[in-house]
A tleap script that builds the chain and sets N, CA, C and O, in Angstrom:
source leaprc.protein.ff14SB
mol = sequence {
  NMET PRO LYS ALA MET ILE CYS GLU ASN ASP
  PRO ASP LEU GLN LYS ASN LEU SER LEU ILE
  PHE LYS THR VAL ASN ILE GLU SER ILE LEU
  PRO VAL SER LEU GLU GLU ALA MET ASN ASN
  LEU GLU LEU GLU ASP ILE GLU ILE ILE ILE
  VAL ASN GLU LYS PHE ALA ASN GLU LYS PRO
  GLN ASP ASN ARG ILE ILE LYS TRP ILE ASN
  SER LEU PRO MET TYR ARG ARG ARG GLU ILE
  MET LEU ILE ILE THR GLY GLU ASN LEU LYS
  SER ALA ASP ARG LEU ILE ALA PHE ALA LYS
  GLY ALA ASN LEU VAL VAL ASN SER LYS GLU
  LEU ASN ASN PHE TYR ALA TYR PHE LYS LYS
  ALA TYR LEU GLU TYR GLN SER THR TYR ARG
  GLN TYR LYS GLU LEU LEU ASN CLYS
}
set mol.1.N position { 8.768 12.519 8.155 }
set mol.1.CA position { 9.069 11.345 7.327 }
set mol.1.C position { 7.782 10.587 7.000 }
set mol.1.O position { 7.019 10.281 7.916 }
set mol.2.N position { 7.511 10.272 5.728 }
set mol.2.CA position { 6.430 9.433 5.414 }
set mol.2.C position { 6.433 8.063 6.031 }
set mol.2.O position { 7.495 7.511 6.318 }
set mol.3.N position { 5.242 7.493 6.244 }
set mol.3.CA position { 5.159 6.136 6.886 }
set mol.3.C position { 4.493 5.231 5.857 }
set mol.3.O position { 3.628 5.640 5.084 }
set mol.4.N position { 4.932 4.013 5.890 }
set mol.4.CA position { 4.376 2.903 5.109 }
set mol.4.C position { 4.034 1.777 5.985 }
set mol.4.O position { 4.824 1.412 6.855 }
set mol.5.N position { 2.914 1.214 5.805 }
set mol.5.CA position { 2.505 0.000 6.593 }
set mol.5.C position { 2.548 -1.226 5.626 }
set mol.5.O position { 1.942 -1.230 4.554 }
set mol.6.N position { 3.296 -2.251 6.075 }
set mol.6.CA position { 3.434 -3.377 5.201 }
set mol.6.C position { 2.746 -4.548 5.775 }
set mol.6.O position { 3.163 -5.068 6.810 }
set mol.7.N position { 1.694 -4.989 5.136 }
set mol.7.CA position { 0.836 -6.024 5.611 }
set mol.7.C position { 1.061 -7.308 4.796 }
set mol.7.O position { 0.256 -7.666 3.937 }
set mol.8.N position { 2.177 -7.988 5.091 }
set mol.8.CA position { 2.560 -9.253 4.416 }
set mol.8.C position { 2.600 -10.357 5.407 }
set mol.8.O position { 2.983 -10.128 6.554 }
set mol.9.N position { 2.227 -11.539 5.032 }
set mol.9.CA position { 2.264 -12.682 5.982 }
set mol.9.C position { 3.691 -13.216 6.231 }
set mol.9.O position { 3.896 -13.870 7.255 }
set mol.10.N position { 4.619 -12.993 5.417 }
set mol.10.CA position { 5.995 -13.447 5.602 }
set mol.10.C position { 6.802 -12.409 6.250 }
set mol.10.O position { 7.073 -11.369 5.649 }
set mol.11.N position { 7.221 -12.651 7.508 }
set mol.11.CA position { 8.016 -11.663 8.292 }
set mol.11.C position { 9.360 -11.268 7.504 }
set mol.11.O position { 9.784 -10.115 7.569 }
set mol.12.N position { 9.966 -12.184 6.816 }
set mol.12.CA position { 11.224 -11.897 6.126 }
set mol.12.C position { 10.907 -10.925 4.932 }
set mol.12.O position { 11.644 -9.970 4.686 }
set mol.13.N position { 9.848 -11.190 4.245 }
set mol.13.CA position { 9.396 -10.294 3.159 }
set mol.13.C position { 9.045 -8.870 3.767 }
set mol.13.O position { 9.441 -7.845 3.213 }
set mol.14.N position { 8.342 -8.848 4.841 }
set mol.14.CA position { 8.106 -7.582 5.443 }
set mol.14.C position { 9.376 -6.863 5.709 }
set mol.14.O position { 9.492 -5.681 5.386 }
set mol.15.N position { 10.324 -7.516 6.278 }
set mol.15.CA position { 11.696 -6.829 6.604 }
set mol.15.C position { 12.361 -6.366 5.339 }
set mol.15.O position { 12.904 -5.262 5.308 }
set mol.16.N position { 12.340 -7.184 4.264 }
set mol.16.CA position { 12.922 -6.808 3.031 }
set mol.16.C position { 12.351 -5.523 2.438 }
set mol.16.O position { 13.066 -4.603 2.040 }
set mol.17.N position { 10.983 -5.518 2.403 }
set mol.17.CA position { 10.276 -4.380 1.896 }
set mol.17.C position { 10.584 -3.098 2.796 }
set mol.17.O position { 10.730 -1.983 2.295 }
set mol.18.N position { 10.667 -3.335 4.096 }
set mol.18.CA position { 10.994 -2.228 4.973 }
set mol.18.C position { 12.363 -1.692 4.748 }
set mol.18.O position { 12.579 -0.492 4.921 }
set mol.19.N position { 13.320 -2.530 4.365 }
set mol.19.CA position { 14.719 -2.094 4.065 }
set mol.19.C position { 14.629 -1.193 2.725 }
set mol.19.O position { 15.285 -0.160 2.595 }
set mol.20.N position { 13.825 -1.652 1.831 }
set mol.20.CA position { 13.665 -0.809 0.518 }
set mol.20.C position { 13.201 0.594 0.913 }
set mol.20.O position { 13.764 1.593 0.466 }
set mol.21.N position { 12.169 0.655 1.755 }
set mol.21.CA position { 11.613 1.944 2.152 }
set mol.21.C position { 12.607 2.762 2.923 }
set mol.21.O position { 12.651 3.986 2.795 }
set mol.22.N position { 13.394 2.104 3.714 }
set mol.22.CA position { 14.370 2.789 4.551 }
set mol.22.C position { 15.392 3.535 3.666 }
set mol.22.O position { 15.869 4.617 4.010 }
set mol.23.N position { 15.708 2.913 2.511 }
set mol.23.CA position { 16.702 3.588 1.622 }
set mol.23.C position { 16.154 4.846 0.996 }
set mol.23.O position { 16.925 5.666 0.498 }
set mol.24.N position { 14.852 5.025 1.005 }
set mol.24.CA position { 14.230 6.266 0.354 }
set mol.24.C position { 13.566 7.068 1.567 }
set mol.24.O position { 12.633 7.844 1.361 }
set mol.25.N position { 14.064 6.857 2.767 }
set mol.25.CA position { 13.601 7.700 3.921 }
set mol.25.C position { 12.093 7.595 4.154 }
set mol.25.O position { 11.423 8.605 4.370 }
set mol.26.N position { 11.552 6.345 4.109 }
set mol.26.CA position { 10.183 6.103 4.423 }
set mol.26.C position { 10.162 5.112 5.590 }
set mol.26.O position { 10.656 3.987 5.504 }
set mol.27.N position { 9.577 5.580 6.656 }
set mol.27.CA position { 9.420 4.749 7.953 }
set mol.27.C position { 8.496 3.606 7.677 }
set mol.27.O position { 7.513 3.795 6.961 }
set mol.28.N position { 8.748 2.413 8.203 }
set mol.28.CA position { 7.897 1.237 7.996 }
set mol.28.C position { 7.222 0.827 9.281 }
set mol.28.O position { 7.827 0.863 10.352 }
set mol.29.N position { 5.916 0.422 9.169 }
set mol.29.CA position { 5.207 -0.178 10.281 }
set mol.29.C position { 4.912 -1.606 9.840 }
set mol.29.O position { 4.384 -1.821 8.749 }
set mol.30.N position { 5.251 -2.595 10.688 }
set mol.30.CA position { 5.107 -4.003 10.273 }
set mol.30.C position { 4.174 -4.712 11.218 }
set mol.30.O position { 4.600 -5.333 12.192 }
set mol.31.N position { 2.849 -4.608 10.908 }
set mol.31.CA position { 1.895 -5.342 11.817 }
set mol.31.C position { 1.952 -6.863 11.619 }
set mol.31.O position { 2.306 -7.381 10.560 }
set mol.32.N position { 1.584 -7.530 12.695 }
set mol.32.CA position { 1.652 -8.979 12.589 }
set mol.32.C position { 0.223 -9.631 12.554 }
set mol.32.O position { 0.072 -10.836 12.355 }
set mol.33.N position { -0.790 -8.777 12.756 }
set mol.33.CA position { -2.074 -9.317 12.794 }
set mol.33.C position { -3.059 -8.265 12.144 }
set mol.33.O position { -2.740 -7.081 12.036 }
set mol.34.N position { -4.186 -8.727 11.748 }
set mol.34.CA position { -5.272 -7.844 11.199 }
set mol.34.C position { -5.610 -6.733 12.212 }
set mol.34.O position { -5.700 -5.555 11.867 }
set mol.35.N position { -5.798 -7.170 13.512 }
set mol.35.CA position { -6.204 -6.133 14.484 }
set mol.35.C position { -5.160 -5.092 14.683 }
set mol.35.O position { -5.498 -3.922 14.865 }
set mol.36.N position { -3.825 -5.475 14.658 }
set mol.36.CA position { -2.808 -4.507 14.768 }
set mol.36.C position { -2.771 -3.528 13.513 }
set mol.36.O position { -2.579 -2.319 13.640 }
set mol.37.N position { -2.954 -4.099 12.407 }
set mol.37.CA position { -3.010 -3.263 11.136 }
set mol.37.C position { -4.174 -2.301 11.224 }
set mol.37.O position { -3.999 -1.117 10.934 }
set mol.38.N position { -5.322 -2.743 11.601 }
set mol.38.CA position { -6.515 -1.908 11.627 }
set mol.38.C position { -6.318 -0.782 12.726 }
set mol.38.O position { -6.779 0.340 12.516 }
set mol.39.N position { -5.676 -1.055 13.826 }
set mol.39.CA position { -5.349 -0.080 14.792 }
set mol.39.C position { -4.396 0.990 14.320 }
set mol.39.O position { -4.547 2.174 14.625 }
set mol.40.N position { -3.388 0.532 13.552 }
set mol.40.CA position { -2.395 1.406 12.939 }
set mol.40.C position { -3.081 2.369 11.961 }
set mol.40.O position { -2.767 3.558 11.915 }
set mol.41.N position { -4.036 1.817 11.172 }
set mol.41.CA position { -4.730 2.643 10.211 }
set mol.41.C position { -5.516 3.788 10.839 }
set mol.41.O position { -5.663 4.857 10.247 }
set mol.42.N position { -6.003 3.553 12.015 }
set mol.42.CA position { -6.826 4.557 12.715 }
set mol.42.C position { -5.931 5.521 13.616 }
set mol.42.O position { -6.317 6.653 13.905 }
set mol.43.N position { -4.763 5.022 14.023 }
set mol.43.CA position { -3.963 5.868 14.904 }
set mol.43.C position { -2.790 6.577 14.254 }
set mol.43.O position { -2.370 7.617 14.762 }
set mol.44.N position { -2.231 6.070 13.148 }
set mol.44.CA position { -1.073 6.573 12.498 }
set mol.44.C position { -1.419 7.331 11.270 }
set mol.44.O position { -2.444 7.074 10.639 }
set mol.45.N position { -0.588 8.256 10.922 }
set mol.45.CA position { -0.686 9.007 9.603 }
set mol.45.C position { 0.104 8.250 8.556 }
set mol.45.O position { 1.284 8.543 8.364 }
set mol.46.N position { -0.477 7.318 7.892 }
set mol.46.CA position { 0.137 6.427 6.923 }
set mol.46.C position { -0.092 6.888 5.506 }
set mol.46.O position { -1.220 7.127 5.075 }
set mol.47.N position { 1.020 7.007 4.788 }
set mol.47.CA position { 0.818 7.472 3.389 }
set mol.47.C position { 0.908 6.416 2.369 }
set mol.47.O position { 0.429 6.581 1.248 }
set mol.48.N position { 1.563 5.236 2.756 }
set mol.48.CA position { 1.659 4.087 1.769 }
set mol.48.C position { 1.299 2.903 2.536 }
set mol.48.O position { 1.785 2.691 3.647 }
set mol.49.N position { 0.406 2.075 1.938 }
set mol.49.CA position { 0.038 0.795 2.438 }
set mol.49.C position { 0.246 -0.274 1.506 }
set mol.49.O position { -0.291 -0.224 0.399 }
set mol.50.N position { 0.971 -1.236 1.844 }
set mol.50.CA position { 1.110 -2.509 1.078 }
set mol.50.C position { 0.453 -3.590 1.739 }
set mol.50.O position { 0.773 -3.912 2.883 }
set mol.51.N position { -0.505 -4.212 1.053 }
set mol.51.CA position { -1.281 -5.250 1.690 }
set mol.51.C position { -1.420 -6.451 0.803 }
set mol.51.O position { -1.907 -6.332 -0.322 }
set mol.52.N position { -1.000 -7.628 1.282 }
set mol.52.CA position { -1.200 -8.846 0.585 }
set mol.52.C position { -2.672 -9.208 0.626 }
set mol.52.O position { -3.281 -9.091 1.689 }
set mol.53.N position { -3.261 -9.628 -0.435 }
set mol.53.CA position { -4.714 -9.893 -0.538 }
set mol.53.C position { -5.075 -10.949 0.592 }
set mol.53.O position { -6.189 -10.927 1.116 }
set mol.54.N position { -4.169 -11.811 0.928 }
set mol.54.CA position { -4.465 -12.877 1.900 }
set mol.54.C position { -3.796 -12.597 3.214 }
set mol.54.O position { -3.519 -13.520 3.979 }
set mol.55.N position { -3.529 -11.339 3.494 }
set mol.55.CA position { -2.891 -10.966 4.807 }
set mol.55.C position { -3.821 -11.421 5.924 }
set mol.55.O position { -5.030 -11.196 5.872 }
set mol.56.N position { -3.223 -12.087 6.971 }
set mol.56.CA position { -4.011 -12.540 8.111 }
set mol.56.C position { -5.111 -13.489 7.742 }
set mol.56.O position { -6.156 -13.507 8.392 }
set mol.57.N position { -4.896 -14.314 6.670 }
set mol.57.CA position { -5.827 -15.320 6.257 }
set mol.57.C position { -7.125 -14.778 5.740 }
set mol.57.O position { -8.159 -15.443 5.811 }
set mol.58.N position { -7.078 -13.484 5.180 }
set mol.58.CA position { -8.224 -12.897 4.593 }
set mol.58.C position { -8.445 -13.460 3.142 }
set mol.58.O position { -7.496 -13.856 2.465 }
set mol.59.N position { -9.640 -13.473 2.736 }
set mol.59.CA position { -9.912 -13.872 1.315 }
set mol.59.C position { -9.737 -12.625 0.466 }
set mol.59.O position { -10.101 -11.538 0.914 }
set mol.60.N position { -9.201 -12.736 -0.728 }
set mol.60.CA position { -8.855 -11.560 -1.586 }
set mol.60.C position { -10.048 -10.675 -1.789 }
set mol.60.O position { -9.901 -9.453 -1.788 }
set mol.61.N position { -11.201 -11.220 -1.959 }
set mol.61.CA position { -12.397 -10.407 -2.238 }
set mol.61.C position { -13.039 -9.791 -0.995 }
set mol.61.O position { -13.918 -8.933 -1.077 }
set mol.62.N position { -12.570 -10.254 0.140 }
set mol.62.CA position { -13.194 -9.764 1.409 }
set mol.62.C position { -12.035 -9.194 2.323 }
set mol.62.O position { -12.216 -9.117 3.538 }
set mol.63.N position { -10.960 -8.834 1.798 }
set mol.63.CA position { -9.880 -8.305 2.643 }
set mol.63.C position { -10.367 -7.037 3.385 }
set mol.63.O position { -10.785 -6.069 2.749 }
set mol.64.N position { -10.311 -7.051 4.674 }
set mol.64.CA position { -10.936 -5.899 5.448 }
set mol.64.C position { -10.089 -4.639 5.349 }
set mol.64.O position { -10.629 -3.533 5.392 }
set mol.65.N position { -8.811 -4.779 5.221 }
set mol.65.CA position { -7.971 -3.595 5.088 }
set mol.65.C position { -8.195 -2.833 3.799 }
set mol.65.O position { -8.271 -1.605 3.783 }
set mol.66.N position { -8.301 -3.602 2.705 }
set mol.66.CA position { -8.582 -3.026 1.371 }
set mol.66.C position { -9.961 -2.445 1.363 }
set mol.66.O position { -10.136 -1.347 0.833 }
set mol.67.N position { -10.933 -3.084 1.898 }
set mol.67.CA position { -12.316 -2.579 2.021 }
set mol.67.C position { -12.354 -1.281 2.805 }
set mol.67.O position { -13.023 -0.335 2.391 }
set mol.68.N position { -11.601 -1.208 4.009 }
set mol.68.CA position { -11.607 -0.116 4.827 }
set mol.68.C position { -11.021 1.108 4.088 }
set mol.68.O position { -11.572 2.206 4.148 }
set mol.69.N position { -9.954 0.899 3.430 }
set mol.69.CA position { -9.249 1.993 2.661 }
set mol.69.C position { -10.144 2.531 1.599 }
set mol.69.O position { -10.316 3.741 1.452 }
set mol.70.N position { -10.728 1.598 0.840 }
set mol.70.CA position { -11.604 2.046 -0.252 }
set mol.70.C position { -12.927 2.621 0.207 }
set mol.70.O position { -13.641 3.204 -0.609 }
set mol.71.N position { -13.295 2.483 1.492 }
set mol.71.CA position { -14.518 3.092 1.967 }
set mol.71.C position { -14.246 4.489 2.535 }
set mol.71.O position { -15.203 5.159 2.922 }
set mol.72.N position { -13.065 4.940 2.604 }
set mol.72.CA position { -12.754 6.281 3.099 }
set mol.72.C position { -13.343 7.338 2.241 }
set mol.72.O position { -13.533 7.122 1.045 }
set mol.73.N position { -13.647 8.500 2.810 }
set mol.73.CA position { -14.050 9.560 1.981 }
set mol.73.C position { -12.869 9.997 0.971 }
set mol.73.O position { -11.678 9.963 1.282 }
set mol.74.N position { -13.330 10.384 -0.193 }
set mol.74.CA position { -12.313 10.616 -1.330 }
set mol.74.C position { -11.140 11.573 -0.841 }
set mol.74.O position { -9.974 11.318 -1.145 }
set mol.75.N position { -11.473 12.652 -0.097 }
set mol.75.CA position { -10.362 13.489 0.287 }
set mol.75.C position { -9.351 12.808 1.166 }
set mol.75.O position { -8.182 13.195 1.160 }
set mol.76.N position { -9.775 11.745 1.971 }
set mol.76.CA position { -8.817 10.991 2.807 }
set mol.76.C position { -8.163 9.947 1.965 }
set mol.76.O position { -6.954 9.740 2.072 }
set mol.77.N position { -8.920 9.276 1.125 }
set mol.77.CA position { -8.346 8.170 0.322 }
set mol.77.C position { -7.236 8.630 -0.521 }
set mol.77.O position { -6.273 7.885 -0.701 }
set mol.78.N position { -7.290 9.790 -1.050 }
set mol.78.CA position { -6.245 10.419 -1.934 }
set mol.78.C position { -4.930 10.613 -1.227 }
set mol.78.O position { -3.886 10.803 -1.851 }
set mol.79.N position { -4.996 10.562 0.072 }
set mol.79.CA position { -3.724 10.786 0.874 }
set mol.79.C position { -3.009 9.460 1.060 }
set mol.79.O position { -1.916 9.461 1.626 }
set mol.80.N position { -3.544 8.339 0.626 }
set mol.80.CA position { -3.013 7.020 0.823 }
set mol.80.C position { -2.677 6.370 -0.527 }
set mol.80.O position { -3.523 6.252 -1.414 }
set mol.81.N position { -1.444 5.964 -0.645 }
set mol.81.CA position { -1.079 5.128 -1.810 }
set mol.81.C position { -1.228 3.666 -1.455 }
set mol.81.O position { -0.501 3.146 -0.608 }
set mol.82.N position { -2.189 2.991 -2.115 }
set mol.82.CA position { -2.491 1.602 -1.777 }
set mol.82.C position { -1.831 0.684 -2.838 }
set mol.82.O position { -2.022 0.823 -4.046 }
set mol.83.N position { -1.040 -0.263 -2.286 }
set mol.83.CA position { -0.364 -1.256 -3.175 }
set mol.83.C position { -0.855 -2.609 -2.703 }
set mol.83.O position { -0.719 -2.945 -1.527 }
set mol.84.N position { -1.421 -3.385 -3.604 }
set mol.84.CA position { -1.955 -4.687 -3.325 }
set mol.84.C position { -1.043 -5.719 -3.912 }
set mol.84.O position { -0.682 -5.603 -5.083 }
set mol.85.N position { -0.640 -6.744 -3.151 }
set mol.85.CA position { 0.195 -7.870 -3.649 }
set mol.85.C position { -0.693 -9.096 -3.594 }
set mol.85.O position { -1.617 -9.171 -2.785 }
set mol.86.N position { -0.411 -10.041 -4.445 }
set mol.86.CA position { -1.107 -11.296 -4.542 }
set mol.86.C position { -0.517 -12.234 -5.572 }
set mol.86.O position { 0.149 -11.811 -6.517 }
set mol.87.N position { -0.769 -13.497 -5.375 }
set mol.87.CA position { -0.173 -14.482 -6.297 }
set mol.87.C position { -0.914 -14.563 -7.629 }
set mol.87.O position { -0.385 -15.099 -8.602 }
set mol.88.N position { -2.142 -14.029 -7.677 }
set mol.88.CA position { -2.840 -14.092 -8.979 }
set mol.88.C position { -2.949 -12.759 -9.651 }
set mol.88.O position { -3.786 -12.579 -10.536 }
set mol.89.N position { -2.137 -11.830 -9.262 }
set mol.89.CA position { -2.151 -10.479 -9.880 }
set mol.89.C position { -1.119 -10.274 -10.929 }
set mol.89.O position { -0.022 -10.817 -10.797 }
set mol.90.N position { -1.381 -9.541 -11.947 }
set mol.90.CA position { -0.407 -9.215 -12.915 }
set mol.90.C position { 0.209 -7.916 -12.583 }
set mol.90.O position { -0.479 -6.895 -12.616 }
set mol.91.N position { 1.509 -7.883 -12.254 }
set mol.91.CA position { 2.213 -6.730 -11.860 }
set mol.91.C position { 2.048 -5.513 -12.717 }
set mol.91.O position { 2.150 -5.587 -13.942 }
set mol.92.N position { 1.780 -4.321 -12.048 }
set mol.92.CA position { 1.658 -3.099 -12.662 }
set mol.92.C position { 0.515 -3.033 -13.691 }
set mol.92.O position { 0.527 -2.185 -14.584 }
set mol.93.N position { -0.474 -3.937 -13.557 }
set mol.93.CA position { -1.655 -3.853 -14.463 }
set mol.93.C position { -2.551 -2.730 -13.977 }
set mol.93.O position { -3.127 -2.806 -12.891 }
set mol.94.N position { -2.657 -1.752 -14.737 }
set mol.94.CA position { -3.525 -0.623 -14.300 }
set mol.94.C position { -5.060 -0.910 -14.222 }
set mol.94.O position { -5.754 -0.350 -13.374 }
set mol.95.N position { -5.570 -1.793 -15.123 }
set mol.95.CA position { -6.948 -2.089 -15.049 }
set mol.95.C position { -7.295 -2.902 -13.790 }
set mol.95.O position { -8.339 -2.718 -13.164 }
set mol.96.N position { -6.369 -3.806 -13.455 }
set mol.96.CA position { -6.694 -4.624 -12.218 }
set mol.96.C position { -6.579 -3.637 -11.034 }
set mol.96.O position { -7.417 -3.654 -10.132 }
set mol.97.N position { -5.573 -2.807 -11.041 }
set mol.97.CA position { -5.375 -1.836 -9.904 }
set mol.97.C position { -6.607 -0.976 -9.837 }
set mol.97.O position { -7.103 -0.765 -8.730 }
set mol.98.N position { -7.128 -0.478 -10.881 }
set mol.98.CA position { -8.285 0.377 -10.901 }
set mol.98.C position { -9.523 -0.409 -10.292 }
set mol.98.O position { -10.309 0.102 -9.494 }
set mol.99.N position { -9.599 -1.643 -10.736 }
set mol.99.CA position { -10.849 -2.482 -10.346 }
set mol.99.C position { -10.763 -2.692 -8.822 }
set mol.99.O position { -11.799 -2.739 -8.159 }
set mol.100.N position { -9.611 -2.812 -8.281 }
set mol.100.CA position { -9.401 -3.082 -6.835 }
set mol.100.C position { -9.315 -1.856 -6.026 }
set mol.100.O position { -9.277 -1.945 -4.799 }
set mol.101.N position { -9.280 -0.675 -6.644 }
set mol.101.CA position { -9.223 0.558 -5.953 }
set mol.101.C position { -7.798 0.844 -5.416 }
set mol.101.O position { -7.632 1.532 -4.408 }
set mol.102.N position { -6.765 0.295 -6.119 }
set mol.102.CA position { -5.384 0.503 -5.698 }
set mol.102.C position { -4.643 1.363 -6.674 }
set mol.102.O position { -5.089 1.593 -7.798 }
set mol.103.N position { -3.503 1.837 -6.232 }
set mol.103.CA position { -2.619 2.600 -7.039 }
set mol.103.C position { -1.698 1.710 -7.848 }
set mol.103.O position { -1.287 2.043 -8.960 }
set mol.104.N position { -1.384 0.556 -7.251 }
set mol.104.CA position { -0.491 -0.408 -7.870 }
set mol.104.C position { -0.804 -1.778 -7.421 }
set mol.104.O position { -1.213 -1.991 -6.280 }
set mol.105.N position { -0.607 -2.792 -8.367 }
set mol.105.CA position { -0.701 -4.158 -7.985 }
set mol.105.C position { 0.627 -4.847 -8.332 }
set mol.105.O position { 1.242 -4.509 -9.344 }
set mol.106.N position { 1.067 -5.782 -7.533 }
set mol.106.CA position { 2.326 -6.476 -7.776 }
set mol.106.C position { 2.115 -7.958 -7.442 }
set mol.106.O position { 1.607 -8.296 -6.373 }
set mol.107.N position { 2.516 -8.846 -8.382 }
set mol.107.CA position { 2.449 -10.215 -8.150 }
set mol.107.C position { 3.522 -10.634 -7.119 }
set mol.107.O position { 4.689 -10.247 -7.181 }
set mol.108.N position { 3.048 -11.432 -6.197 }
set mol.108.CA position { 3.928 -11.870 -5.041 }
set mol.108.C position { 5.221 -12.465 -5.560 }
set mol.108.O position { 6.254 -12.301 -4.911 }
set mol.109.N position { 5.219 -13.136 -6.679 }
set mol.109.CA position { 6.442 -13.763 -7.186 }
set mol.109.C position { 7.454 -12.707 -7.746 }
set mol.109.O position { 8.612 -13.014 -8.029 }
set mol.110.N position { 6.972 -11.511 -7.880 }
set mol.110.CA position { 7.814 -10.421 -8.511 }
set mol.110.C position { 8.187 -9.391 -7.405 }
set mol.110.O position { 8.654 -8.298 -7.724 }
set mol.111.N position { 7.997 -9.711 -6.202 }
set mol.111.CA position { 8.361 -8.695 -5.145 }
set mol.111.C position { 9.835 -8.442 -5.083 }
set mol.111.O position { 10.241 -7.448 -4.481 }
set mol.112.N position { 10.693 -9.299 -5.684 }
set mol.112.CA position { 12.119 -9.048 -5.694 }
set mol.112.C position { 12.428 -7.856 -6.642 }
set mol.112.O position { 13.525 -7.300 -6.585 }
set mol.113.N position { 11.450 -7.458 -7.523 }
set mol.113.CA position { 11.517 -6.259 -8.344 }
set mol.113.C position { 10.616 -5.187 -7.839 }
set mol.113.O position { 10.242 -4.315 -8.624 }
set mol.114.N position { 10.248 -5.178 -6.632 }
set mol.114.CA position { 9.288 -4.267 -6.000 }
set mol.114.C position { 9.744 -2.844 -6.189 }
set mol.114.O position { 8.937 -1.993 -6.563 }
set mol.115.N position { 11.014 -2.548 -5.943 }
set mol.115.CA position { 11.434 -1.155 -5.990 }
set mol.115.C position { 11.216 -0.511 -7.326 }
set mol.115.O position { 10.837 0.659 -7.370 }
set mol.116.N position { 11.430 -1.196 -8.410 }
set mol.116.CA position { 11.237 -0.731 -9.760 }
set mol.116.C position { 9.719 -0.361 -10.019 }
set mol.116.O position { 9.373 0.681 -10.575 }
set mol.117.N position { 8.909 -1.272 -9.584 }
set mol.117.CA position { 7.416 -1.006 -9.666 }
set mol.117.C position { 7.036 0.178 -8.824 }
set mol.117.O position { 6.332 1.078 -9.283 }
set mol.118.N position { 7.498 0.185 -7.591 }
set mol.118.CA position { 7.161 1.237 -6.618 }
set mol.118.C position { 7.674 2.571 -7.099 }
set mol.118.O position { 6.924 3.547 -7.113 }
set mol.119.N position { 8.904 2.642 -7.485 }
set mol.119.CA position { 9.431 3.943 -7.883 }
set mol.119.C position { 8.608 4.641 -8.964 }
set mol.119.O position { 8.294 5.823 -8.829 }
set mol.120.N position { 8.260 3.937 -10.019 }
set mol.120.CA position { 7.484 4.460 -11.118 }
set mol.120.C position { 6.104 4.860 -10.606 }
set mol.120.O position { 5.645 5.968 -10.884 }
set mol.121.N position { 5.438 3.983 -9.867 }
set mol.121.CA position { 4.091 4.291 -9.381 }
set mol.121.C position { 4.061 5.399 -8.366 }
set mol.121.O position { 3.108 6.177 -8.333 }
set mol.122.N position { 5.114 5.499 -7.505 }
set mol.122.CA position { 5.149 6.544 -6.491 }
set mol.122.C position { 5.380 7.951 -7.127 }
set mol.122.O position { 4.797 8.950 -6.706 }
set mol.123.N position { 6.223 7.972 -8.115 }
set mol.123.CA position { 6.422 9.275 -8.864 }
set mol.123.C position { 5.059 9.699 -9.523 }
set mol.123.O position { 4.664 10.863 -9.456 }
set mol.124.N position { 4.381 8.742 -10.141 }
set mol.124.CA position { 3.145 8.958 -10.788 }
set mol.124.C position { 2.068 9.486 -9.761 }
set mol.124.O position { 1.329 10.435 -10.025 }
set mol.125.N position { 2.044 8.824 -8.621 }
set mol.125.CA position { 1.073 9.237 -7.542 }
set mol.125.C position { 1.370 10.568 -7.062 }
set mol.125.O position { 0.453 11.370 -6.889 }
set mol.126.N position { 2.637 10.885 -6.820 }
set mol.126.CA position { 3.027 12.203 -6.306 }
set mol.126.C position { 2.650 13.288 -7.361 }
set mol.126.O position { 2.088 14.316 -6.985 }
set mol.127.N position { 2.931 13.093 -8.594 }
set mol.127.CA position { 2.670 14.078 -9.587 }
set mol.127.C position { 1.099 14.279 -9.815 }
set mol.127.O position { 0.635 15.378 -10.122 }
set mol.128.N position { 0.367 13.209 -9.653 }
set mol.128.CA position { -1.093 13.268 -9.816 }
set mol.128.C position { -1.675 14.080 -8.734 }
set mol.128.O position { -2.497 14.953 -9.014 }
set mol.129.N position { -1.305 13.854 -7.500 }
set mol.129.CA position { -1.963 14.462 -6.368 }
set mol.129.C position { -1.247 15.670 -5.778 }
set mol.129.O position { -1.716 16.216 -4.779 }
set mol.130.N position { -0.154 16.099 -6.343 }
set mol.130.CA position { 0.658 17.193 -5.801 }
set mol.130.C position { -0.206 18.458 -5.777 }
set mol.130.O position { -0.329 19.131 -4.753 }
set mol.131.N position { -0.808 18.764 -6.954 }
set mol.131.CA position { -1.626 20.019 -7.041 }
set mol.131.C position { -2.808 19.926 -6.089 }
set mol.131.O position { -3.140 20.884 -5.391 }
set mol.132.N position { -3.414 18.799 -6.076 }
set mol.132.CA position { -4.531 18.625 -5.059 }
set mol.132.C position { -4.088 18.924 -3.646 }
set mol.132.O position { -4.723 19.693 -2.923 }
set mol.133.N position { -3.035 18.330 -3.283 }
set mol.133.CA position { -2.526 18.530 -1.895 }
set mol.133.C position { -2.114 19.966 -1.611 }
set mol.133.O position { -2.347 20.491 -0.522 }
set mol.134.N position { -1.503 20.585 -2.597 }
set mol.134.CA position { -1.194 22.041 -2.435 }
set mol.134.C position { -2.372 22.882 -2.212 }
set mol.134.O position { -2.368 23.818 -1.412 }
set mol.135.N position { -3.442 22.522 -2.969 }
set mol.135.CA position { -4.789 23.340 -2.804 }
set mol.135.C position { -5.322 23.105 -1.427 }
set mol.135.O position { -5.817 24.025 -0.777 }
set mol.136.N position { -5.225 21.869 -0.971 }
set mol.136.CA position { -5.746 21.603 0.409 }
set mol.136.C position { -4.966 22.333 1.469 }
set mol.136.O position { -5.556 22.750 2.465 }
set mol.137.N position { -3.668 22.510 1.310 }
set mol.137.CA position { -2.840 23.193 2.299 }
set mol.137.C position { -2.992 24.683 2.373 }
set mol.137.O position { -2.514 25.320 3.311 }
set mol.138.N position { -3.681 25.264 1.351 }
set mol.138.CA position { -3.797 26.652 1.328 }
set mol.138.C position { -4.991 27.168 2.206 }
set mol.138.O position { -5.222 28.374 2.286 }
savepdb mol mol.pdb
quit
C-alpha cells in the first residue's frame, strides 16, 4: 500500500486529508514536528508528500522538507510525488509547481477541493513515470 506523509500545521486538516487518502487505499503518516517529518523521510518508503510551505514555522523559501526532497538524486526524486500547499499559491499552477520542484501546488483555502486536484495530478504523475519505473524494475 502506498504511503503519504501529510505535513500540515492544522491537525484537523491533516486528519481530513488522511481520510481522503484512506478512501483510495493510501496509508497516511501525520508528523507533528519537523524532526518527526525528517525522520519519516529517511526511514519510510513514502510515495506522496504533502507539505505546507510554513509547516513547523518554516519560511516558504527555506522549508527544509521541500529542500531535502528537491536535493535528492533524480532517480530517487522521481519516486516521490511532492504536493506543496500555501496561502499564496495558485492551485494547480504548473509554472509555480515547476519553479518549486513540485508535482502539484494547492492554495490552502482550496484544500476542500483537494481530491479533485490530487486525482488529476496523481493520474498524470503515474502515467508520466510508469514506463520509467517499469524500466527500473527490469
